[in-house]
N, C-alpha and C positions, 0 to 999 in steps of 0.2 A: 265232692272234689274241692280241694283247697285252691282258691284263686290266688294267683301271684299278686304281690303288692304292686301299687302303681309304679314304683321305682323299678322293680324287676321287669314289669311288663314294658315299661318305656325303654329300658336298656336292651331287651330282646328285640324290640322293633327297630331300635337305632342300629343294632348290628346288622339287621336285615337290609335296611335302606341305605346305610352308609358303608357297609362292609365291615367285617370283623377287625380289620387293621385300623379302622377309624374310631374304634371305641376301645379305650384302654382301661383296664381295671387291675386290681392287685397292687401290692405295695411297691414293687420295683418300677413298673412302667409309669406310675404317677408321681414318682419321687420328686420330679422337678416342679410340681404344681402344688405342693403342700405347705410351703413356707414363704413368708414375705422376704423382701430383700434384706431387711435388717435383722431377721431371725427372731422377731418378737412373737409372731403369730404362727401357729402350726395347726393344721387340720387335715382331715382325710376326705377327698372327694369320693363320691360313689363311683365315678368314672371320669375319664377325660375324653371329650369328643374332639376329633380332628377333621373337620370338614375341609374340602378342597376348593369350594366355590361358594358364591353367594347363594345359589340355589340349594346347596347342601346345608348351609347355615339355616336358611329358611325352613327347610324340611325338619331339621333337628329341633329348632325352637318351637315350631308348630306342634311337633309331637310331644315335647316337654310340657307345653302349655296344656295340651289335651289331658295329660296325666298329672298335671299340677306338680311337676318336678322343677325345683329351683335351678336356675342357670347362672353360672358365674363366668362372664366373658374374661378371656385371658389373652394378653398380647405378649409383651416382652418380659413382664414380671419384674420390672425395675422400679415400680412405685414404692413410696416410702410410708404409706399410711394403711397398708393392708387392704387396698381396694380390690385386689384380684385374688385374695385368699379365700377358699371355701370355708364356710363355718360349719361347726358340728362334726360328727363322725359319720362319713358315708351317707350324708343326707342331701348333698347338692352335687350337680355335675358341673365340671369345668368345660367350657367351650373355648378351645384354643383357635385363634385366627391365623396361626403361623403358616398354615397351608395355603392361605390366600396371599401370595407373595409376588404377584406380577405387577410390573410397571405397565399400565394399560396404554398410556399415550403421553407424549411430550409435545407440546405445541409452542415452539419458540416465538411465532408471530403473536400468539395470544398470551405469552408469558404465563403458561399454566402447565400443570402436570397432573395426571390422574394415576393413582397407585392404589393397590389393595391394602387392606388393613394390616396384613402380616409382613409387609415390607419393612426391613430394617431401615432406620432413618439414614444411616450412612449410605445405603444403597440408593435411597431417594435423592440424597445430595449428589451422589456420583452421577445419576441419570441426568440431573439438571446441569451438572458441569459438562457432561458430554455434549450437551446442546449449547454450550457457551453461556449458560445462565447459572443462577445461584438459588438454592432453597435455603433460607437463612435460619431455620430452626436448629440451634446448636445446643446439645446437651452433653454432659460428661459421659452419659451412658449411650450415646448415639450409635455405638457399635453393636448394641444389643436391644435397645428400645425399638419398638415398632410404631409405625404410623398410626395404627388404630388406637393404641394405648395413649399416644400423645394427644390425639383428638379427644378421646374419652376423658382425659384428665386435664385438658387445656394446658398442656405443658408450657413452661416458660423458657428457662435457659439463659444463655449469656448474651443473646442479641435482642432481648426484649426492648431495650432502650431505643433501638433504631427501627425494629421491624414489628414489635408487638408480640403478644403471646399467640399461641396456636390459633385461637379464634379469629385473630386478625389475618391469618394466612390461609384460611379455608374458604374456598369459593362455593363448594358444593359437597354433598355427602350422598352416599348410598348406605342404607342401613336396614337391618331386619328388626321389625317391631316385635314387642313381646307376644303377639298372637301369631307370628310367623309370616306376616305380610312384608313384602319388600317395598321400601320407600326409595323411589328412583329420583334422587335429588342432586345428581351430579351436574349441576349447572356451572357454567364458567363466567357468569355475568358479574360485573363489578357493581351494577346498579339494578335492583329488582325490587320495586316498591309496591308489592302486591299482597301486603298483609303481614302476618306474623312471620318472622324469620325462623322457620322450623329447624334449620340446621343448628342454630344457636342453642336450642333446647338440648340437643344431643352432645354438643361440645361441652365438656366439663361435667357431664352427667354421671361419669364413672360407671358406665354400663348398667345403670339402674333404669334406663328408659328404652334400651334396645342394644343391638350389636352393630357397631359401625363396621361395614365390610369394605368400603373404598372411600377415597376422598380426592377431590380436585383441589389442588393447592396453588397459591400464587408463587411465581418465580420472579426473579429480579435480575437486572444486569450484573455481571460479575464486577466487583469493585476494582477500579483501576489502581487504587492505592490502599495500603494497609499499614498502619503505624501502631506500634505497641510500646508502652512505656510503664515503668514502675516508679511510683513516687513514694518517698518516705515522708510521713506527716509528723509534725511536732505534737499533735494531740487532736482533740475533736472540736475545739472551739472554732476553728476556721473551716470546718468541713462544708458547711452550707455555702460559704463564699467561694470555696474551691470548686464545688459542683456547678455553681452559677457561672464561674469563669470558664469552666470547660464547655458548658453549653453555649456561652457567648462566643467563645473562640472557634469552636468546631461545629457548632450548629447541628444540623441533622446528619452530619458525617460521623458523629459520635455513636459508637455501637455498644460499648461496654464500659462500665465503671464498677469495679469490684474491690470491695474493702475487706481487709483482714488485719489482725492485730498481732502484738508481740506474743500473746498466748498461743495463737494459731501457729506462728512461725516456730515457736519453741517446740510445739507438738510435731511439726514437720521435721525439724532437724534431729529430733530424738527418735522418731518412729519411722520415717520414710527414708530409705537409703538414697544417698546422693543429694538430698535436699540441704540447702545452705542459705544463709542470709546473703543476698547479693550486695549489700552495702557494707562499708568498712566498720560500722558500729550499729548497735541496735537502735530501733526507733519505736515509739508507742503504736503507730499505725502505718499501714501500707495501702496504697491505692493503685490498682492495676487499671490502666486505661487502654482502650483500643478504639481506633477511629479509621474511617475510610478517608484519610487525609494524607497529604504529602508530608515528607519529613520536615520541610521548612515550616509548614503550618503547625506541626506538632511541637517542634523545637521552640517556636515563638510562644506557644501556650506554656510550655515548661519554664521558659525563661521568666515569663511574667509571674507564674505561680511562685517561683523561687524569689523573685524580686519583691513580691508583696508579702513574703513570709508565710504563705499558705502551704508551702512544702519546704522541708528541711534539706531534701536531696532529691535527685531525679536521675533515672537511668533510661534513656531511650533504647529500645532493642535495636541492635546494629544489623541483625540479620534474622531470617526466619527461625534459625535454631535458638537464638536467644529469646525470641518471642515465645517459642514453645516452652522454654525453661521458665519464663515468668508465669505463663498460664499454668504450668504444672504445679507451681506452688499453690495457686488458688484451687485447682481442681483436686489436689490430693488431700485437702483438709478433712473431708469426711473419712477417708481411709486412715489418716493419722489419728482421728478421734477413736475410730474403731479399735486400732491397735493399742491405744492408751486405756482401753477398758470400756469405751462407749460413753454416751452422753445423753442427757435429756434434751431432745431436739425441739426447737420452736421455729417454724417457718412463718414469719409474721410480716406484716407491712404496715407502715404508717405514712402520713403525708410527707412529701419530700422535705419540706422545711423542718420537720421534726426528727429526721433520722439521727443526726448527731446527738441532740439532746436526749432522745429516747435511749440510744445505746449507752450513753454515759450514765443516765439515771438508772437504767436496768442493772448495769454492772455494779453501781454503788449500792443499790438496795439488795441485790443478791449477795454481795460480799458481807453486808451487815446481817442478813438473815442466816447465812451459811458461812461462818468463819472458815477461811482457808479454801473456799471454793475457787475453781478455775472456770472462767467464762470465755468461751471461744465464740466471739461475735464476728460474723463475716457475711458477705452477701452482695446482692446486686443493688447497691445503694443508689444508683442512678434512677431506679424506678421505685425506691422506697422499700424494697424487700430485704429484710434482715434475717439471717439464720442465727438466732441467739441460742447457742447450745451450751448447756451447763453440765460440767463434769461432776456428777453427784451419784451416790448410791441410788439404785432404783427405788428404794423405799422413801426417798425424799422427793421423787419426781412430781407428785401431785402438788406439794407445797411450792416448788419452784415454778411449775406451770401456772398455778393460780396467781403468783406474783407477776409473772411476765404478762399474762393475759389481762390482768388488771391495768397494767401500764399501757398496754396496747389499746384497750377500750377507752381509757381516759384521753387518748389522742385520736380517737375516731378511726382506729386501724382495723386490720383483719387478722384473725387467728390463723388463716391459711392463705399465704400469698400465691403459691404455685404448686404445692404438693397435693392439694385436695383434702377431702375429709375421710373417705374410706371408713374403716372401723375405728382407728385409733383416735380420731378427733370428733366422733359423733357426740359424745357427752359435752365436749367443749363447744361444739356448734350449738347444741340445745341451750347452753348456758349463756352464750354471747350473741346469738343472732336474734333479731327482733321477732317476737312471737308471730306477728302478721306475716313476715317474710317466710318463716318456717311453715306456716299454714299454707301459703301460696305454693311453696315447694312441694308439700305433700299433696296438694290438689293436682298439680301437674303429674306427679307420680301416679296417683290413683286414676287419672284420666287415661294415661297411656299404658299403664300396667295394672289393671284392676285386679288381676289374680295375685299380684305381688311376687311373681316368680323371677324377675330380673334382678340379679345380684342383691338378694334380700339381706338386710342387716348392715348395708353400706349407706353412707350419706344420710338420707332420711327414710330409706326403704326398709 
């Protein structure tokens, strides 16, 4: 009698324990789980698992571990480095956490909220607002991105300057480990000095160490004031002084500093309907500022920036609609690139004092190496994160990336500021991370996932 393969046996058991509706196979049902957000990677999972509780996640993972079936955790699918895409053809199963979508508790007195991994970020934000508080993780994809994915990738977003990345917002986690055991770590403590901070191993691990099933996150008082302004800059020379002035004037009320340039604005006005230059003449650079400050405080900062020649013009948003218009320019840049034919993307970071010089040098060297190239450099410059995207044919991508990563390394920067490693940056990580650090990463992976079944082929796994 022919014995079924381990994969077939595992899927048969999963249908029995989870129910047939929780195990999808065939081309049509799994169509939404086969390609990354950018359309670069495409593969076929053997099946998509849709558990509805932490207990069912644990059952599924334990069963997959017993049969040595690789598991790819999947949340919102909005990542940009292929971290949630199954590899191979019908070799791995995708485990979607979208069925875990309950807000378990909101505690206004404790300024905390506990939600399951499948909750859409916008719904988490809404639950906090209903309690008169704020959950400050803000992403352009917050209408579809899920909490579990944000935790697994240590998502950044537009409020990092004031509130930090996801790892600064997480108080505790619940997760299913690669052998199927449940780690109950949903603590709400701000201080817990009892050894290794285990939740931090899972935050940013991209699903290679387990499946996050719920998180307790920090909430904050809702801001009393919100000011948004768009500044036109004469160039890059005064960027460092301008950022320093913003911090000096607005201190910890500063929530966002977003830079983009003339190339980006040209892409927007050409490819995004309704986009236009808010100023009466073009400028080399534009800085979008947001602060939890009064109009008077913001206007004082703008006046000094203009007086010192650090800005050529400035437009404070006069109402929420104009603030949304300014933000739409920044947030539509990736879509404008896509409509223009795509770009070689680099999500990098350098020390704050090096941001302006790095961007100028990179643009100059790219122009020399690739005559006629368009460089769309934008990003969260207040925290050193630059999205240095190069509009080039795909066959020149490796050359452009090598140049950019060399300049990043020379300045002590990082090849991935907020998007993670996934599949697309594994080679770059191996080339640019210290060998001892890579060894330590692999040691952690081997300790928690000795069978190597959790999201294999991603990060260092």
